[in-house]
C-alpha positions in Angstrom: 96.3 105.8 111.4 97.6 109.0 109.8 96.2 109.8 106.3 97.4 112.4 103.9 94.6 114.2 102.1 93.6 112.0 99.2 94.0 114.6 96.4 97.4 114.1 95.0 97.7 117.8 95.2 97.7 118.8 98.9 99.2 115.4 99.7 102.4 115.4 101.8 104.7 117.7 99.7 101.9 119.6 98.1 101.6 120.6 94.5 104.9 120.5 92.8 104.5 119.3 89.2 106.3 117.1 86.7 109.7 117.1 85.0 110.0 120.2 82.7 106.2 120.3 82.1 106.1 117.2 79.8 102.5 116.4 79.1 102.7 112.7 79.5 99.9 110.3 78.7 99.0 107.1 80.4 99.9 104.0 78.5 97.7 101.1 77.6 96.9 98.9 80.6 96.7 101.8 83.1 93.0 102.7 82.7 90.4 103.3 85.4 88.5 100.0 85.0 90.9 98.2 87.3 92.5 96.3 84.4 96.2 96.1 84.8 98.5 94.9 82.1 100.9 92.0 82.8 104.0 93.9 83.7 106.1 90.8 83.0 105.0 90.6 79.3 107.2 91.9 76.4 104.1 93.4 74.9 103.5 95.6 78.0 107.1 96.9 77.9 107.0 97.4 74.2 104.0 99.6 74.5 105.7 101.5 77.3 108.7 102.0 75.1 106.7 103.2 72.1 104.9 105.8 74.2 108.2 107.0 75.7 109.8 107.3 72.3 106.8 109.4 71.1 107.1 111.6 74.1 110.8 112.1 73.5 109.9 113.6 70.1 107.0 115.7 71.3 108.7 117.2 74.4 112.3 118.1 73.5 113.0 119.4 77.0 112.4 115.9 78.4 114.0 114.1 75.5 116.8 112.6 77.5 114.5 111.3 80.3 112.0 109.9 77.9 114.6 108.3 75.8 116.1 106.6 78.8 112.7 105.3 79.8 112.2 104.0 76.2 115.6 102.2 76.2 114.9 100.6 79.6 111.5 99.5 78.4 112.9 98.0 75.2 115.5 96.2 77.3 112.6 94.6 79.4 110.7 93.9 76.2 113.7 92.0 74.9 114.5 94.2 71.9 118.1 94.8 72.8 119.1 96.2 69.4 116.5 99.0 69.7 117.5 99.8 73.2 121.2 100.0 72.2 120.3 102.2 69.2 118.5 104.7 71.5 121.3 104.8 74.0 124.0 105.3 71.5 122.1 108.1 69.9 121.8 109.8 73.3 125.5 109.5 73.9 126.4 110.7 70.4 124.1 113.8 70.9 125.7 114.4 74.3 129.2 114.4 72.7 127.9 116.9 70.1 126.1 119.2 72.5 128.7 118.7 75.3 126.0 117.8 77.8 128.0 116.3 80.7 126.4 117.8 83.8 124.9 115.5 86.4 121.4 116.9 85.9 121.3 116.2 82.2 120.8 112.5 82.8 123.1 111.8 79.9 125.6 109.9 82.0 122.9 107.4 83.1 122.6 106.4 79.5 126.1 104.9 79.7 125.6 102.4 82.5 122.3 101.5 80.8 124.0 100.9 77.5 126.6 98.6 79.3 123.7 96.7 80.9 122.1 96.2 77.4 125.4 95.0 75.9 125.9 92.5 78.7 122.3 91.3 78.3 123.1 90.8 74.6 126.2 88.8 75.3 128.4 91.6 73.9 130.9 91.4 76.7 133.9 92.9 74.8 131.8 95.9 73.8 130.6 96.2 77.3 134.2 96.2 78.6 135.1 98.8 76.1 132.3 101.1 77.0 133.1 100.6 80.7 136.6 101.9 80.2 135.3 104.8 78.1 133.0 105.7 81.0 135.8 105.4 83.5 138.0 107.7 81.6 135.3 110.4 81.2 135.2 111.5 84.8 131.7 110.1 85.3 129.1 111.6 87.7 128.3 110.1 91.1 125.0 108.8 89.8 126.7 107.1 86.8 129.3 105.5 89.2 126.5 104.3 91.5 124.6 102.8 88.6 127.7 100.9 87.5 128.3 99.7 91.1 124.7 98.4 91.3 124.9 96.7 87.9 128.2 95.0 88.7 127.0 94.0 92.1 123.9 92.4 90.6 126.1 90.4 88.2 128.4 89.2 91.0 131.5 91.2 90.1 132.0 92.5 93.6 135.5 93.8 93.3 134.6 95.9 90.3 131.3 97.0 92.0 133.4 98.2 95.0 135.6 100.2 92.8 132.6 102.0 91.3 131.0 102.4 94.7 134.1 104.0 96.0 134.0 106.5 93.1 130.3 107.3 93.7 130.8 107.8 97.5 133.9 109.9 97.0 132.1 112.1 94.5 129.2 112.5 96.9 131.8 113.5 99.5 133.3 116.2 97.4 136.2 114.2 95.9 137.3 111.6 98.4 136.1 109.1 101.0 137.2 111.4 103.9 134.9 114.1 102.7 132.1 111.5 102.4 132.7 110.5 106.0 132.5 114.1 107.1 129.3 114.7 105.2 127.7 111.5 106.5 128.4 112.5 110.1 126.6 115.8 109.4 123.7 114.4 107.4 123.4 110.8 108.8 120.1 109.2 107.9 118.7 106.1 106.1 117.8 108.2 103.0 121.4 109.5 102.7 122.8 106.0 103.1 120.5 104.7 100.4 121.0 107.4 97.8 124.7 108.2 98.2 126.0 104.7 97.6 127.4 104.3 101.1 125.0 101.5 102.0 125.8 99.6 98.8 129.5 100.1 99.4 129.2 98.7 102.9 127.3 95.7 101.7 129.8 94.9 99.0 132.7 95.3 101.4 131.0 92.9 103.8 130.4 90.4 101.1 134.1 90.5 100.3 135.0 89.8 103.9 136.6 93.2 104.5 136.8 94.7 108.0 134.3 97.5 108.4 135.7 101.0 108.1 134.1 104.1 109.7 131.8 104.7 106.7 130.6 101.1 107.0 130.0 101.4 110.7 128.1 104.6 110.4 126.0 103.1 107.6 125.3 100.0 109.7 124.2 102.0 112.7 121.9 104.1 110.5 120.3 101.1 108.8 120.0 99.3 112.2 118.1 102.3 113.6 115.8 102.3 110.6 115.1 98.6 111.1 114.5 99.1 114.8 112.1 102.0 114.0 110.1 100.4 111.2 110.4 96.6 111.8 111.0 96.3 115.5 114.7 95.3 115.1 114.1 91.6 114.2 112.5 92.0 110.8 109.0 91.7 112.3 106.4 94.4 112.2 105.8 96.0 115.5 102.3 95.8 117.0 99.9 98.2 115.3 99.6 100.2 118.5 103.2 101.2 118.1 103.3 101.8 114.4 101.5 104.6 112.6 100.5 103.8 109.0 100.7 106.9 106.8 98.7 106.6 103.5 99.9 109.0 100.9 97.8 109.3 97.7 99.5 110.7 94.6 99.1 111.2 90.9 101.4 108.8 88.9 103.2 110.0 85.8 100.7 110.7 83.1 97.8 111.0 85.6 99.0 114.3 87.0 99.0 116.0 83.7 95.7 114.6 82.8 94.2 115.7 86.1 95.6 119.2 85.6 94.0 119.4 82.1 90.6 118.3 83.3 90.4 120.0 86.7 92.7 123.2 86.9 91.2 124.1 90.2 92.1 120.7 91.6 95.6 120.5 90.1 96.9 124.0 89.2 99.2 124.5 86.2 102.2 125.1 88.4 101.9 121.4 89.5 102.9 120.4 85.9 105.3 123.2 85.3 107.7 123.2 88.3 109.1 119.7 87.7 109.3 118.8 91.4 106.1 116.8 92.2 107.5 113.3 92.6 110.9 114.4 93.9 109.3 116.4 96.6 107.0 113.6 97.6 110.0 111.2 97.7 111.8 113.6 100.1 108.7 114.1 102.2 108.2 110.3 102.7 111.9 110.0 103.7 111.4 112.7 106.3 108.4 110.9 107.7 110.3 107.5 108.0 113.4 109.0 109.6 111.6 111.5 111.8 110.3 111.0 115.4 108.0 108.1 115.9 107.4 104.9 114.1 105.9 105.1 110.7 105.1 102.9 107.7 104.3 104.7 104.5 101.8 103.3 102.0 101.4 105.0 98.6 98.0 105.0 96.8 98.0 106.0 93.1 95.1 108.1 91.9 93.5 107.7 88.4 91.6 110.7 86.8 89.1 108.4 85.1 88.4 106.5 88.4 87.9 109.8 90.3 85.5 111.1 87.6 83.5 107.9 87.6 83.2 107.9 91.3 82.1 111.5 91.3 79.5 110.8 88.7 78.2 107.8 90.6 77.8 109.8 93.7 76.6 113.0 91.9 79.3 115.1 93.7 82.3 117.2 92.8 85.8 115.8 92.3 87.0 118.5 94.7 85.1 116.8 97.5 87.8 115.7 100.0 85.5 112.9 101.2 85.2 111.6 97.6 89.0 111.5 97.2 89.3 109.7 100.5 86.8 107.1 99.3 88.7 106.7 96.1 91.9 106.1 98.1 90.2 103.4 100.1 88.9 101.8 96.9 92.3 101.8 95.3 93.7 100.0 98.4 90.9 97.4 98.2 91.8 96.8 94.5 95.4 96.0 95.6 96.9 99.1 94.0 98.6 100.4 97.1 102.4 99.9 97.6 104.8 100.3 100.4 107.5 103.0 100.3 110.4 102.7 99.6 110.2 100.0 97.0 113.2 97.7 96.4 116.1 99.4 94.7 115.8 97.1 91.7 112.0 97.2 91.7 109.8 99.4 89.6 109.7 103.0 90.8 106.5 104.0 92.7 105.9 107.0 90.5 104.8 105.0 87.5 107.8 105.4 85.2 109.2 102.4 83.4 112.5 102.7 85.3 113.9 100.9 88.4 113.5 102.9 91.6 117.3 103.2 91.9 117.4 104.9 88.5 114.4 107.1 89.0 113.0 108.7 92.2 115.6 106.8 94.3 118.6 108.0 92.3 120.9 110.6 93.9 120.1 113.1 91.0 116.5 113.1 91.9 117.2 115.0 95.1 
């Protein structure tokens, strides 16, 4: 078994910080006593939304990301009006400030707004906003988000249209460019984040003959299944599979750890804005690299680390202590496999789906 050092700092990708230095705080239900809130309850998501809204005000540099997290959490909490209000405000501000670049995150507000409108039964408004988005030359990430939303809702022809747009943008403007780029960069991570895998699945569900992009995507995904699952969907014997355990600081915990233990988590970890994105990339490199690997992620909690250090009368900087905390977190059922499902919660601890957070093309 291979194990990354259980520090959350020298783990895998090293110390690389949080988005724009936002000093996020852990929300209710994520404490060190092992109590975990019911993530299916509206109360849990409402609390998440309130914290994200507060952070959007406190940290202007991260206002877009925090507002998107708040809107997504209000959607899960069932407060569709409040989610719609936040998203419309974001879009109005983007029109005023002319924020249209892919990195701003603004364009992801539009597919989320359409999702909220559909959930609220406002189909006409959703159709209107869809056409507005289509006419605005959307980014690849927005097109991919629309394709995933429509595929989930069973509108496969519309999903394919948006998937084609996403893949063409990823390829520099057309599908031929995407094919050229895929041949140069082929790998499961690329297939996952570019939209090529989704496009291939939608085309297959429509009964279309595979094109060259589909065939390359299928061969890449088959190679991944063979490497990780032994080809038939069954785990290979443990003697042939190396389990890699990567401990990390979730959102909110990294900033708290940096505040309490600067020698353990240097300030640049919070300032560079690359911590989770670099870990995501490192895990992808492990999975697609030589050998057969299964990645298991173990979240660290500052309070749990401090309590364990106090109980053993030792320093939090003791590597052995952090290794024992990692094992304890696994015993408590807090470990998770990477990558998570595209529509599942992101592993980093945000309120967003993986496909809209660390698994989004803009995250890389």
